[in-house]
Each structure stands twice: as C-alpha cells, then as structure tokens.
C-alpha positions, 0 to 999 in steps of 0.5 A, a space after each residue: 917465068 912469072 907466077 900467077 899471083 904476080 900477074 895483074 888481073 884484067 878488071 871484070 865488070 860486076 853488078 851490085 844488088 841490094 837484097 831487100 825483097 823481091 826483086 832485088 834492087 840494082 845499085 850499079 856496076 864496078 870494075 874489080 879483079 875479083 868478087 871480094 874486091 868488087 864488094 869493097 869497091 862498091 861499099 866505098 863508091 856507093 857510100 854504103 855505111 850501114 852495116 845491115 845494108 852491107 850484109 845484104 849486098 849481092 855481087 854478080 859478074 856481068 856478062 
C-alpha cells in the first residue's frame, strides 16, 4: 500500500493576482499540485523578479 506522500497529485489550476489596489490585477493561471508550488511557478513563468511584487502576489485555486 502506498503512502499519501508518495502519490503524485493531479495538477490544480490556480489564478495569480497582484495586489496593487482595488481591484487586484489578474496576471494569469498556472497548474501546480499545491498553492506553494503555484506561487513558485508563477514567479518563474511570469518573470516577476522584483521582491516587492513577489510579496504582493495572491494565489487562488480556480473553480
């Protein structure tokens, strides 16, 4: 029997927003197994190099 950690999770679609005011700016979507990895993927794929912008990212699971 496999443990839960050894199973690979099916990628989930996450929406990426930058909080810069109201409303937040939609940047795009990424697919990742969890929210933490979605943030890392978004930073890399969207080429967000400014640490201040990275702090303002919002990751939301898409329906």
